[in-house]
C-alpha positions as CSV (number, residue, x, y, z in Angstrom):
1,M,0.0,0.0,0.0
2,P,1.5,3.3,-1.1
3,L,2.1,6.1,1.4
4,P,-0.8,8.6,1.4
5,V,1.6,11.5,1.4
6,L,3.4,10.4,-1.8
7,S,0.4,9.4,-3.8
8,P,-0.3,12.9,-5.3
9,V,3.4,13.3,-6.1
10,M,3.9,10.1,-8.1
11,P,1.9,11.1,-11.2
12,L,3.7,14.4,-11.2
13,L,7.1,12.7,-11.1
14,Q,6.0,10.3,-13.9
15,D,4.9,13.3,-16.0
16,A,8.2,15.0,-15.3
17,L,10.3,11.9,-16.3
18,L,8.2,11.1,-19.4
19,S,8.2,14.7,-20.6
20,F,12.0,15.0,-20.1
21,V,12.5,11.8,-22.1
22,G,10.0,12.8,-24.8
23,T,11.5,16.3,-25.2
24,L,15.0,14.8,-25.2
25,G,14.0,12.4,-27.9
26,F,12.5,15.1,-30.1
27,A,15.6,17.3,-29.6
28,L,17.7,14.4,-30.8
29,L,15.4,14.0,-33.8
30,Y,15.6,17.8,-34.4
31,N,19.4,17.4,-34.5
32,A,20.0,19.7,-31.6
33,P,23.7,20.2,-30.7
34,R,24.9,18.0,-27.8
35,K,25.5,21.1,-25.6
36,A,21.8,22.0,-25.8
37,L,20.2,18.6,-25.3
38,L,19.8,18.7,-21.5
39,S,18.6,22.3,-21.6
40,C,16.0,21.5,-24.2
41,A,14.8,18.5,-22.2
42,A,14.7,20.4,-18.9
43,I,12.8,23.3,-20.4
44,G,10.3,20.9,-22.0
45,M,9.9,19.1,-18.7
46,G,9.3,22.4,-16.8
47,G,6.6,23.5,-19.2
48,Y,4.8,20.2,-19.2
49,V,5.0,19.9,-15.4
50,L,3.5,23.3,-15.0
51,H,0.8,22.4,-17.5
52,S,0.0,19.2,-15.5
53,I,-0.1,21.0,-12.2
54,L,-2.4,23.6,-13.5
55,Q,-4.7,21.0,-15.0
56,Q,-4.8,19.1,-11.7
57,W,-5.8,22.3,-9.9
58,G,-8.8,22.6,-12.2
59,M,-7.6,24.9,-14.9
60,S,-8.8,24.3,-18.5
61,S,-6.5,22.5,-20.9
62,A,-6.1,25.6,-23.1
63,S,-5.2,27.9,-20.2
64,A,-2.8,25.4,-18.8
65,T,-1.2,25.0,-22.2
66,F,-0.8,28.8,-22.5
67,Y,1.0,29.0,-19.2
68,G,3.2,26.0,-20.0
69,S,4.2,27.3,-23.3
70,L,4.8,30.8,-21.9
71,L,7.2,29.2,-19.4
72,V,8.9,27.3,-22.2
73,G,9.3,30.5,-24.1
74,L,10.7,32.5,-21.1
75,L,13.1,29.7,-20.0
76,G,14.3,29.1,-23.6
77,A,15.7,32.6,-23.9
78,F,18.4,32.0,-21.3
79,P,20.2,29.0,-22.9
80,A,19.7,30.5,-26.4
81,R,21.7,33.5,-25.4
82,R,24.2,31.7,-23.3
83,L,24.9,29.0,-25.9
84,Q,24.4,31.3,-28.8
85,L,21.9,29.1,-30.5
86,P,18.5,29.9,-32.1
87,L,15.6,30.4,-29.6
88,V,13.4,28.2,-31.8
89,L,15.6,25.2,-30.9
90,F,14.5,25.4,-27.3
91,T,10.9,26.5,-27.8
92,I,9.9,24.0,-30.5
93,T,11.4,21.0,-28.6
94,G,10.0,22.3,-25.4
95,I,6.3,22.6,-26.5
96,I,6.1,19.2,-28.3
97,C,4.7,17.5,-25.2
98,M,1.9,20.0,-25.0
99,I,0.6,19.6,-28.5
100,P,-3.1,18.5,-28.3
101,G,-2.7,15.2,-30.1
102,I,-5.5,13.4,-28.4
103,P,-8.2,15.9,-29.3
104,A,-6.9,16.0,-32.9
105,Y,-7.1,12.2,-33.0
106,K,-10.6,12.3,-31.6
107,V,-11.7,14.6,-34.4
108,L,-11.0,11.8,-36.9
109,V,-12.5,9.1,-34.7
110,Y,-15.8,11.1,-34.1
111,F,-16.1,12.1,-37.8
112,N,-15.5,8.5,-38.9
113,A,-18.2,7.3,-36.5
114,G,-20.6,9.9,-37.9
115,D,-20.6,12.0,-34.7
116,I,-20.3,15.5,-36.2
117,L,-20.9,17.4,-33.0
118,G,-18.3,15.3,-31.1
119,G,-15.8,15.9,-33.9
120,L,-16.4,19.6,-33.9
121,R,-16.1,19.8,-30.1
122,S,-12.7,18.0,-30.3
123,A,-11.6,20.2,-33.2
124,I,-12.3,23.3,-31.2
125,E,-10.5,21.9,-28.2
126,A,-7.5,21.0,-30.4
127,G,-7.6,24.5,-32.0
128,F,-7.7,26.2,-28.6
129,G,-4.7,24.1,-27.5
130,V,-2.7,25.1,-30.6
131,G,-3.7,28.7,-30.3
132,A,-2.7,28.7,-26.6
133,I,0.8,27.4,-27.6
134,V,1.2,30.1,-30.3
135,I,0.0,32.9,-28.0
136,G,2.2,31.7,-25.1
137,I,5.4,31.4,-27.2
138,G,4.6,34.7,-28.9
139,A,4.1,36.5,-25.5
140,A,7.3,35.1,-24.2
141,R,9.1,36.3,-27.3
142,I,7.7,39.8,-26.9
143,V,8.8,39.9,-23.3
144,T,12.3,38.5,-23.9
145,D,13.2,40.2,-27.2
146,S,12.5,43.9,-27.2
147,E,13.2,44.2,-31.0
148,W,11.0,41.3,-32.1
149,G,7.8,42.4,-33.8
150,F,9.0,46.0,-34.3
151,E,10.6,47.5,-37.3
152,R,14.2,48.7,-36.9
153,D,15.1,52.2,-38.0
154,P,17.4,52.1,-41.1
């Protein structure tokens, strides 16, 4: 019988470990330099753990995804500057675990079964998840890069 104190912690540790490994695998697939692999994996793990905690506290999936991707974008700026690598290397590998793949898959399942309303509901959920990722990464970029999004004077 598990200890009652550790039972809420175990799923969070499992999420942390699996998101670290998943992000590390995607960073390897993305051909990230060796010096950036652990940073990519740690950033992705941090974003996904925040996402999981916020969902456990009752926040909607899209809102939790926004805050997780915002954290990924904010944390990714530090190793990008320190290692002199593109920021996209850390942000893209970091948000991969938060992509709403299950709702996107459910769209196909519901449409195939003829449940149009279920498919549309899942499509909206997936769209909100992707939109939350875009807004979170964009907001982090605006905060960390003062010249991004603004024209420079010639």
